[in-house]
N, C-alpha and C positions, 0 to 999 in steps of 0.2 A: 467464352460457356451459354449457350443455350438452354432452356431447360425442357427438354421435349418426353409428352406423355404419348405414351404406344399402347393405343386398344386392339388386342388383341381379338378377334371379334368371331372367331370360330364355334360354334353353341355345341360343339360336343367337346367336353373337357379334358379330354385323354389325351395326354403329351404324343406326338412323332405327326399330326398333323404339318403338310408343308406352311399354313396358315404361321403355328407355331412358329417352324426354323426358321420363316422368312423377318417372325415380328425380332425374334434373338437374335438376328446377324443384324437387324437393323440397330436394336442395342447394341452390340456386341460394337460395330462399327462405330455409333457415338457415343458410347462410352472410351473407346481408345481416340479420341478427339478430345474429349476433356471436355463431353456436357454432359452434363445431370439429366439422369433419364430415372423416368418412373413408367412403371408397364404394368397393364391392364390386360388380364384376361378377363371376359366379360363372361365365360359360358363358367367359371367360378361361383360368380355373384348372385345376391338372390336379386332377381329383374322382375318386379312382377307390374304388370299390362298395368295402363291407365283406362280410366275407362268413363272418364266424366271430366267438362270443362272445367269442374268448380278443382275437381282434384289436380287437375295437371295449370292453376290460376291459383292457385290458393293453398293448397296443401305442404309448397317445397317438396324437394327430392324425400324415398324415405331414409330410413335410416340406414339400409343396409346399403346405400349409394352417398351417402355423404361422405365418405373418404372420396371415391370418386367426380363428385362435384367440385370436391378440394381443389382437386387435382389438377382437372381441368381448367379451375380460377388459376391454379398458379404457373401454368403450361405456355410457353411461348410459340411452341408448334406442338401441332399435332400430329401422329399417324395411326390411321385407322386401317388395320390388316380384315378384309374376310373374303370367304369362297359367295361367288357368284350362287342367288338361290334365286331360280323361278324371277331373271332378271336381274334381281337388285339385291340386296343386303337381309340378312335372316332376318326373322323374324324377334331374336333377342335383340342382335344388332339396332335395330328400328327401337325397343321398346326401351333398352339402354338407353337410351337418347331421346325420347322422348321424356325419360326419366331422368335425367341430368342437364339436357338444355331448355333446364324451364324460368320461367319470370324470375328474375331474381342472382340467378346464375349466368345466364346466356344472353339476356334480353333485358327489358326494363319495357314498359306500356308509357305511354305518355299521355297525357290528356288529348292531343292534339296530333297527329301527322303519325308518319311511322314511332314506329320501338327503336327504341336506343340498341345499340349492339355493343352489349358488355365484357365480346371477346374480340373485339377489334383490336389489329397489332399484331394478331398471331397469326400463323402458316400454318398451312396441313398437307398430308400426305394421304392419299388412296392407294392402298396398296389392295386391288382386287383378282383373283385368280380364279379362273374357272374351265371348262374341259372343252368347252367350243373353241377354236382359234379366235383369238384376240381382234382380228383387224373384223371377223363376220359382226361379232358385239357392236364393234364401234361403228362400224360401218353400214349395215345391214341392220341391228336391231337401233342405232343411235345412240347408245349407252344411256338408255333412256331413267337406267337406273340410279346410276350413276350421275348422272346429269342433274336428277334431282335434287343430291344427294346432296350434290355440289352448292347448288342456286337458292332452293328453297329450303336447308337448315344450316347448312357452314357458314354462305354468304350471307345469309337470314341476321345471324347474330355478327357478322363480322370478320370473319374468319378468312382471307384473302393473303397471296394467290394462294388456291386448293389443286396441287399437282396428282393426278392420276398416273399411276404404274398398275399397265393392264396385260397380266400373265395368263393365255391362254395355252387350249391343249395338255391342261398339267397332267393328266391321269395316264399319257401316255408319254411322256417326258422322259426322255433319256436319263440318265447320272449328271452327264456333264450339262446339261442344259437346267435342273437341279443346283446343279455349282454354280451356273451363273449366274441362276436368278440370286443368290444365295450371296457370290460376289458381288453383286449392284447392289444388294440392300443396303450391305456393309457402307459401300462407296457413299451410298447418299445419308449413312447415317452420322458415318466422319462429316459431310459437309453439312449434317443436318437441314437437308434437301427433303 
């Protein structure tokens, strides 16, 4: 059994988005396989923006995100689902990560050398939906926004391996393509991958 945290990152709290369906399909597959699943819909939380280095380093996560930070600390595998906006994650997802991946939660400063990676030993799956074909984002744009998330945030705090699922052309996708994506998410959930 794996403790899985699913972060559904579509910034619109209304149900019915593809990101919502993908996150729920992953959870369904994971639960069917006996995994322990927690799901957080980021859009339903009060996520304030960080404005100073002092607040980031010394304040700790705000009370509205204390439960989310605790879920992050408990998780063995993290799934982050979001739509691609301007080449990267929506601002709300970035603000959530800034608030929860804080010193003391995700890493710890050391007197010398690189910070301690407090989330080492965890794995992650990033699921990104986009209007453009996925191969265009990956090969022409070099998936820059997702690669920055992977290297500069997740790997920085010790999360590895980080696997990515790119789903492109979602606006014009057929019902069968969407069902195929949901089936894929259920299978990934079953294997906690």
